[in-house]
N, C-alpha and C positions, 0 to 999 in steps of 0.2 A: 022913072022909078025903077025900071029893070036894072040899070047900072048901079044904082044905090044898093039894091038888095044883094047883088053879087059882090059888091065892095064890102058890105057888112059881113057876108059869109066868109070872105077871104080874111077879114080882120079877126073874126071869131076863131077861125082855124089857126091863125098864128098865135093868138092868146091862149088857146086851149091846148096847144101842142105841149107834149111832155118835155121833161128836162132831167138832167143828171148832175149830181154833185159828186166830185171825185177828188182823190188825193193821189198824186204821183210822187215818187221818191227816186233818188239816185242809187240807193242801196238800203239794206235793212238798217233801221235806226239812223238813216242819213238825213239829208235836207228834204223837207216836205214842201209841197205846193198844193193848195186847195183851190179848185176851180169849179166852174159850172158851164154846161153846154147843152145844146139840144140834140147833138149828135156825138155820142161818146166814142164810138169807133173811129170816126174821122178825127176828132180832137186828139185822141191818144196817138193815132198815127202821126199827126202833126208834131206832137211832142217827141215821138221816137225818131222822126226824120230831122228834127231840129229846124223845121221850115219857118218858124216864127221867132224872130229875135226877141230877147228879153231874159227874164229870170230863169225860166225853165231851160232854155238853151244854154245859158251861161253855166248852170250847175248840172247839166246833163240829166235832167229829171225825166226819165223815160219809162219808169216802172210803175204801172198802174197797181196801186196797193189796196185801194178801197173805192167803192162807188155806191151810190144810192139813187134809185129811180123815183121821179115825181111825175104825177099825171099832168101837172100844170107847170110850165116853165117859170111862172111867177113864184110858185112855191119853192122851186129849186133855187131860184135867185135869193129868196128870203132866207132859206136854210144856209146857203153859202155865206151870206152876210153875217148871220148869227154865228156860224162856226169860225169865221175869221177872228172873232173875239175870244175864242176858246184858247186855253193853254195848249202847248205842245203835248203835254201828258194826256189830255183828253182825246186829242186826235190820234195819238199812238194807241190808246186804248181801243178806239174804233177799229183801227187797222188790225190789231191783235185779235179782236173778237171775230172779225170776218176772215182774217188772213194771217194766222199766227206764224207762218213761215216766210212772210213778206214775199210770196210768189208774185210774179208779174201776171196779173189777171187779164191782160190784153188778149191772150190766146183764147180765153174762155168766152169772150164776147162774140166771136164769130163761129161758135159751135152750134 
């Protein structure tokens, strides 16, 4: 029974862990990528370093332009899935509301 209890606690810790929805871009009003992660600093560092092949590396999407914290990773995943269906204009509006100058917000994460 003891192993079962610790296994359940570990599972609950993973499920209850928070998450982030974020948008990276290559320049102001450039190409956008919407993603979700449990570790925003690490994930943006990966984008900046180009360490993972794919869309973000091909288009040099390194500028963190918008992010949103969620207490539960499941909520973050659902929010990302919903936002994937949004128009570009809606995503740009989110960026402009938080970050009108399209600054790279990555430096703000580690303060």
